SETORLUM-869863 format. One record per residue (C-alpha): residue number from 0; residue in three letters; x, y, z. Coordinates in steps of 0.2 Angstrom, whole numbers. Example, Ala and Ser with C-alpha at 12.3 -4.5 7.8 and 13.67 -1.06 7.14 Angstrom:
residues 2
nr_rest_c1_c2_c3
0_ALA_62_-22_39 $
1_SER_68_-5_36 $
This chain:
residues 394
nr_rest_c1_c2_c3
0_MET_633_-58_-779 $
1_SER_634_-59_-760 $
2_LEU_652_-59_-753 $
3_ARG_661_-63_-737 $
4_LEU_673_-49_-733 $
5_LEU_686_-48_-719 $
6_PHE_691_-31_-714 $
7_VAL_708_-29_-706 $
8_LYS_713_-13_-696 $
9_ASP_725_-11_-682 $
10_SER_712_-2_-672 $
11_LEU_694_4_-673 $
12_SER_694_18_-661 $
13_TRP_680_26_-651 $
14_PRO_676_40_-653 $
15_ARG_680_39_-671 $
16_SER_695_51_-672 $
17_SER_702_48_-689 $
18_GLY_695_47_-707 $
19_HIS_700_28_-708 $
20_ASP_689_24_-692 $
21_VAL_675_33_-701 $
22_HIS_678_24_-718 $
23_CYS_680_7_-711 $
24_PHE_664_7_-699 $
25_HIS_652_15_-712 $
26_MET_659_4_-727 $
27_MET_656_-12_-717 $
28_GLN_639_-6_-711 $
29_ALA_634_-1_-729 $
30_LEU_640_-17_-737 $
31_ALA_631_-28_-724 $
32_LYS_615_-18_-728 $
33_LEU_618_-23_-746 $
34_GLY_618_-42_-741 $
35_HIS_636_-45_-739 $
36_GLU_644_-53_-724 $
37_VAL_658_-43_-715 $
38_GLY_671_-48_-702 $
39_LEU_683_-38_-692 $
40_LEU_701_-42_-687 $
41_THR_709_-29_-675 $
42_ALA_724_-28_-664 $
43_ALA_713_-27_-648 $
44_GLU_694_-29_-646 $
45_PRO_686_-13_-650 $
46_HIS_676_-3_-638 $
47_PRO_657_-9_-639 $
48_GLU_652_9_-646 $
49_ALA_665_7_-660 $
50_VAL_656_-8_-667 $
51_ALA_638_-4_-662 $
52_GLY_626_-7_-677 $
53_LEU_638_-18_-686 $
54_PRO_631_-36_-689 $
55_LEU_648_-44_-689 $
56_ALA_648_-62_-695 $
57_PHE_666_-64_-689 $
58_GLN_677_-55_-676 $
59_ARG_694_-58_-669 $
60_ALA_709_-49_-662 $
61_PHE_727_-52_-667 $
62_PRO_738_-63_-656 $
63_LYS_749_-54_-643 $
64_ARG_767_-51_-648 $
65_GLY_777_-66_-644 $
66_GLU_763_-79_-646 $
67_PRO_767_-94_-657 $
68_ALA_763_-91_-675 $
69_VAL_747_-98_-682 $
70_GLY_742_-98_-700 $
71_PRO_750_-99_-717 $
72_ALA_768_-93_-719 $
73_PRO_769_-76_-729 $
74_GLN_777_-75_-746 $
75_PHE_786_-59_-747 $
76_ARG_798_-52_-760 $
77_TRP_814_-44_-754 $
78_LEU_807_-26_-755 $
79_GLN_790_-31_-747 $
80_ARG_800_-39_-733 $
81_LYS_810_-23_-730 $
82_PHE_794_-13_-729 $
83_GLN_786_-26_-717 $
84_SER_801_-22_-706 $
85_TYR_800_-3_-709 $
86_TRP_782_-3_-703 $
87_GLY_786_-15_-688 $
88_VAL_773_-27_-694 $
89_ASP_774_-43_-683 $
90_GLU_775_-59_-694 $
91_ASN_763_-67_-682 $
92_ARG_750_-55_-686 $
93_VAL_753_-57_-705 $
94_ARG_750_-76_-702 $
95_ALA_735_-72_-691 $
96_VAL_727_-63_-706 $
97_GLY_729_-77_-717 $
98_GLN_722_-89_-704 $
99_ALA_707_-78_-701 $
100_ALA_703_-77_-720 $
101_LEU_703_-96_-720 $
102_ASP_692_-98_-704 $
103_MET_679_-85_-710 $
104_ASN_680_-93_-728 $
105_ALA_682_-75_-734 $
106_ASP_680_-71_-752 $
107_GLY_691_-56_-750 $
108_VAL_702_-47_-737 $
109_VAL_701_-28_-735 $
110_VAL_715_-20_-726 $
111_VAL_712_-2_-720 $
112_GLY_725_12_-717 $
113_LEU_743_16_-722 $
114_ASN_755_3_-715 $
115_VAL_743_-12_-718 $
116_LEU_749_-19_-735 $
117_PRO_761_-32_-726 $
118_TYR_745_-40_-719 $
119_LEU_741_-47_-736 $
120_GLY_757_-57_-737 $
121_ALA_749_-73_-730 $
122_VAL_732_-71_-739 $
123_LYS_730_-85_-752 $
124_ASP_717_-88_-766 $
125_ARG_705_-74_-762 $
126_LEU_703_-55_-767 $
127_ARG_716_-43_-759 $
128_VAL_709_-26_-757 $
129_TRP_718_-10_-750 $
130_TYR_706_3_-743 $
131_ALA_719_17_-745 $
132_ALA_706_32_-746 $
133_ASP_720_44_-751 $
134_GLU_735_40_-762 $
135_TRP_749_43_-750 $
136_ALA_763_49_-761 $
137_TRP_751_63_-768 $
138_HIS_745_67_-751 $
139_HIS_763_71_-745 $
140_ILE_767_81_-762 $
141_SER_752_91_-759 $
142_GLN_759_98_-743 $
143_VAL_775_104_-750 $
144_SER_778_123_-753 $
145_ALA_794_129_-761 $
146_PHE_794_144_-749 $
147_ARG_792_134_-733 $
148_PRO_807_124_-729 $
149_ARG_799_114_-715 $
150_THR_788_106_-728 $
151_TRP_802_100_-739 $
152_GLY_803_84_-729 $
153_GLU_787_79_-736 $
154_MET_796_74_-753 $
155_LYS_806_61_-744 $
156_GLN_790_54_-737 $
157_ALA_782_54_-754 $
158_LEU_796_44_-761 $
159_ILE_795_31_-747 $
160_LYS_776_29_-749 $
161_GLY_778_28_-768 $
162_VAL_791_14_-767 $
163_TYR_780_5_-754 $
164_GLU_765_6_-765 $
165_ARG_774_-1_-780 $
166_ALA_782_-15_-770 $
167_TYR_765_-22_-765 $
168_ARG_757_-19_-781 $
169_PRO_757_-38_-786 $
170_MET_747_-42_-770 $
171_LEU_732_-30_-775 $
172_GLU_717_-35_-785 $
173_ARG_707_-19_-780 $
174_VAL_712_-2_-772 $
175_TRP_698_10_-765 $
176_VAL_702_28_-765 $
177_VAL_690_43_-763 $
178_THR_693_55_-778 $
179_SER_698_54_-796 $
180_ALA_714_63_-792 $
181_ASP_719_49_-780 $
182_GLN_714_36_-793 $
183_ARG_726_45_-806 $
184_ALA_740_46_-794 $
185_MET_738_28_-788 $
186_ARG_739_22_-806 $
187_TRP_755_33_-810 $
188_VAL_764_30_-793 $
189_ALA_759_12_-789 $
190_GLY_755_5_-806 $
191_VAL_738_-3_-800 $
192_ARG_724_-4_-812 $
193_GLY_710_-11_-802 $
194_ILE_706_6_-793 $
195_ASP_688_11_-788 $
196_VAL_684_29_-784 $
197_VAL_673_27_-768 $
198_PRO_669_44_-762 $
199_ASN_666_46_-743 $
200_GLY_648_46_-737 $
201_VAL_640_53_-721 $
202_ASP_627_47_-709 $
203_ALA_615_61_-711 $
204_GLU_603_55_-697 $
205_TYR_618_55_-684 $
206_PHE_624_72_-691 $
207_ARG_608_81_-692 $
208_PRO_603_99_-688 $
209_LEU_601_103_-670 $
210_ASP_590_118_-663 $
211_VAL_602_126_-651 $
212_PRO_605_144_-646 $
213_GLN_618_152_-658 $
214_ARG_634_161_-652 $
215_GLU_634_178_-661 $
216_HIS_649_181_-673 $
217_SER_656_163_-671 $
218_CYS_664_151_-682 $
219_THR_672_134_-679 $
220_PHE_684_120_-687 $
221_TRP_687_103_-681 $
222_GLY_698_88_-686 $
223_ARG_713_78_-680 $
224_LEU_725_91_-674 $
225_ASP_741_82_-677 $
226_PHE_737_79_-696 $
227_GLY_747_90_-707 $
228_PRO_734_98_-719 $
229_ASN_723_102_-704 $
230_VAL_738_111_-695 $
231_GLN_742_120_-711 $
232_ALA_724_126_-713 $
233_LEU_724_133_-695 $
234_GLU_740_142_-697 $
235_TRP_735_150_-713 $
236_PHE_717_155_-706 $
237_CYS_723_161_-689 $
238_GLY_738_171_-697 $
239_ARG_730_178_-713 $
240_VAL_712_179_-711 $
241_TRP_707_180_-692 $
242_PRO_716_197_-689 $
243_ARG_705_204_-703 $
244_VAL_689_196_-696 $
245_ARG_693_203_-679 $
246_ALA_696_221_-685 $
247_ALA_678_221_-692 $
248_HIS_670_211_-678 $
249_PRO_680_213_-662 $
250_ASP_669_201_-652 $
251_ALA_671_187_-665 $
252_THR_676_170_-659 $
253_PHE_684_155_-668 $
254_THR_683_138_-659 $
255_VAL_694_123_-664 $
256_TYR_689_106_-659 $
257_GLY_700_90_-661 $
258_PHE_710_76_-655 $
259_SER_729_76_-652 $
260_PRO_733_95_-654 $
261_THR_751_98_-658 $
262_PRO_761_112_-649 $
263_ALA_759_122_-666 $
264_VAL_741_121_-664 $
265_ARG_740_126_-646 $
266_ALA_751_141_-649 $
267_LEU_738_148_-661 $
268_THR_724_147_-648 $
269_GLY_720_155_-631 $
270_HIS_721_173_-637 $
271_ASN_712_185_-650 $
272_GLY_695_176_-648 $
273_ILE_703_159_-653 $
274_GLU_698_144_-642 $
275_LEU_704_126_-642 $
276_ILE_693_112_-635 $
277_ALA_703_96_-637 $
278_ASP_697_78_-637 $
279_LEU_678_81_-636 $
280_PRO_670_64_-639 $
281_ASP_654_71_-647 $
282_LEU_655_88_-655 $
283_ARG_638_89_-663 $
284_ALA_629_101_-650 $
285_ALA_645_111_-649 $
286_VAL_646_114_-668 $
287_ALA_628_117_-669 $
288_ALA_630_132_-658 $
289_HIS_641_141_-670 $
290_GLN_635_152_-684 $
291_ALA_647_146_-697 $
292_VAL_660_132_-701 $
293_VAL_676_136_-709 $
294_PHE_687_124_-719 $
295_PRO_702_135_-725 $
296_PHE_713_120_-732 $
297_VAL_729_125_-742 $
298_SER_735_107_-744 $
299_GLY_730_89_-744 $
300_GLY_721_77_-755 $
301_GLY_705_66_-753 $
302_ILE_688_71_-747 $
303_LYS_687_80_-730 $
304_ASN_674_70_-719 $
305_LYS_672_85_-708 $
306_PHE_665_95_-723 $
307_LEU_652_81_-726 $
308_GLU_648_81_-707 $
309_ALA_645_100_-707 $
310_ALA_634_99_-722 $
311_ALA_623_85_-715 $
312_MET_621_96_-699 $
313_GLY_615_110_-710 $
314_LYS_629_122_-706 $
315_PRO_634_137_-717 $
316_ILE_651_133_-724 $
317_VAL_665_145_-730 $
318_CYS_679_135_-737 $
319_SER_694_136_-749 $
320_SER_694_127_-766 $
321_VAL_705_114_-759 $
322_ALA_691_109_-747 $
323_LEU_680_104_-762 $
324_ASN_693_90_-768 $
325_GLY_683_75_-774 $
326_LEU_666_80_-769 $
327_ARG_652_76_-781 $
328_ASN_645_92_-790 $
329_PRO_652_104_-777 $
330_ALA_646_119_-786 $
331_GLU_628_114_-781 $
332_SER_632_112_-763 $
333_GLY_629_130_-758 $
334_ALA_646_131_-749 $
335_ILE_654_148_-750 $
336_VAL_671_147_-758 $
337_ALA_683_161_-752 $
338_ARG_699_164_-762 $
339_SER_708_178_-752 $
340_PRO_709_183_-734 $
341_ASP_698_198_-738 $
342_ASP_685_186_-746 $
343_TRP_685_176_-730 $
344_ALA_682_191_-719 $
345_ARG_668_197_-731 $
346_ALA_660_180_-732 $
347_LEU_659_177_-713 $
348_GLY_653_195_-710 $
349_ALA_639_193_-723 $
350_LEU_633_176_-714 $
351_TRP_634_184_-697 $
352_SER_623_199_-702 $
353_ASP_609_189_-710 $
354_ALA_600_175_-702 $
355_ALA_590_171_-717 $
356_ARG_606_169_-728 $
357_ARG_613_157_-714 $
358_ALA_597_147_-715 $
359_ALA_597_146_-734 $
360_ALA_615_141_-735 $
361_GLY_613_127_-721 $
362_ALA_598_120_-730 $
363_SER_607_120_-747 $
364_VAL_622_110_-741 $
365_ARG_611_97_-731 $
366_ARG_600_94_-747 $
367_TRP_616_92_-757 $
368_VAL_625_80_-746 $
369_ILE_610_68_-743 $
370_GLU_608_67_-762 $
371_ARG_627_66_-767 $
372_HIS_636_57_-753 $
373_SER_628_42_-745 $
374_TRP_637_27_-739 $
375_ASP_625_16_-748 $
376_ALA_631_23_-765 $
377_ALA_649_21_-759 $
378_ALA_647_3_-754 $
379_ARG_638_-1_-771 $
380_THR_653_6_-781 $
381_ALA_665_-5_-770 $
382_ALA_654_-20_-772 $
383_GLU_654_-18_-791 $
384_GLY_673_-18_-792 $
385_LEU_674_-33_-781 $
386_ALA_662_-42_-793 $
387_LYS_673_-38_-808 $
388_SER_688_-45_-799 $
389_MET_679_-61_-793 $
390_SER_673_-64_-811 $
391_ALA_691_-61_-818 $
392_LYS_698_-75_-806 $
393_LYS_685_-88_-812 $
C-alpha cells in the first residue's frame, strides 16, 4: 500500500543539530524509497542542504504570524486548548496544517517533535501520527536524582508532559517511539495503544570510516550541549573519570564537539586536557582523528544517534550501560561497557595501548550497526503500523 504522508516540523535545520532533525529527514527519505509520497510543512523554507536527497511531493511553509487564517477551524477540547496556549502555537498554523493535508490529499499527517500535537487540531479524516521518538514524561523522570536538588524540577516537567500527552490522546492513531521502554511509558502515561517501536537508524555511507592520522591518547564526545542528559554525562565524566585517566596518561586529551554549549559545559573545558569545539558543521574528520569515542550517559531515555554515528564510522566505543538503551542486540556490538570510573580509565588505557584492539573494536561496531540499525528497517516498521491503522479506518 502506497501512502501520501505530510510531515510537519517547525524547522528542518542544517547542519542537523538535533535528534528530531535526523529522525525526520531519514524517515522521509526511507519512506520515499519504499514507494510512499512524502511532503513537508515547516515554519520557514529549509536550507537547500537540509532537504537535499528528499524527493518531496509537496512542500510549503507556514503563514507568517498575523496573516489571515486559511484552512479548517481546529476542534480543541478545553485542556487541548490550554496546551495550545502553553506552547504558543498560532491558530493560523494549526489551520494551515489542516489545509496542507487537504491540498496534498494526504493519507496521514506526521508531526515531529515535542510541542507539535496542537498542529493536529484541524486535521480531519486522515491518520494522525506523532513522531515523538522519546516518551517525554519518562525522559524527564530519568534525569532526576534524589541527591541532586537541581534535578528535582524535572518532576514538574514530567507531570506537565504527561498531562499534555494524555490530553491529546484522542487525536492520535499512531505514535512512533524509538525503544520498547518508551513504548511502555507512552502506554502508561498517555494511554495510547497504537504505538510503533521505530529504532533510530544511521546513514552508514555518510558516516563511514576515514583514514586520517590519529591523535595519541585521545577521546571525544559530541551532541547538543544544551540537552540535559548530555550535560549530565559530561559533568560525570569530567569530574569522576577524567582525573583518573590523566593520572595514568598526563598527555591524554578529551575533545567535546557540539552545538549550543551551556555555561556549565564551558566551565568543564579549557583545562586538564579537555577542549571544547562548538558548532562544527561537519565533525566526521574531527572525530576520525581520535582513538576512541566515549558515551558516559547517566540519564536519559531513547536511542543515542551519536552512538550509531560513531559505530558507523568504525570508532572504538567506551560507554555506560545507559548509552545502550533501545539498541538492537547491543551485546553483539563490540562496544566496551564501563561501570565505574576505574573501569573507564582501564578501558581507555587498553585501547590507547593496542592498535590491533582499536581496529577490531571499530570493525565490530560498524558490522553491527549496518546489520541492526538501517533506516530502511525503521521505515518498514512505521509503514506497517500505518497500514494497520488505515485498514481499521475502512
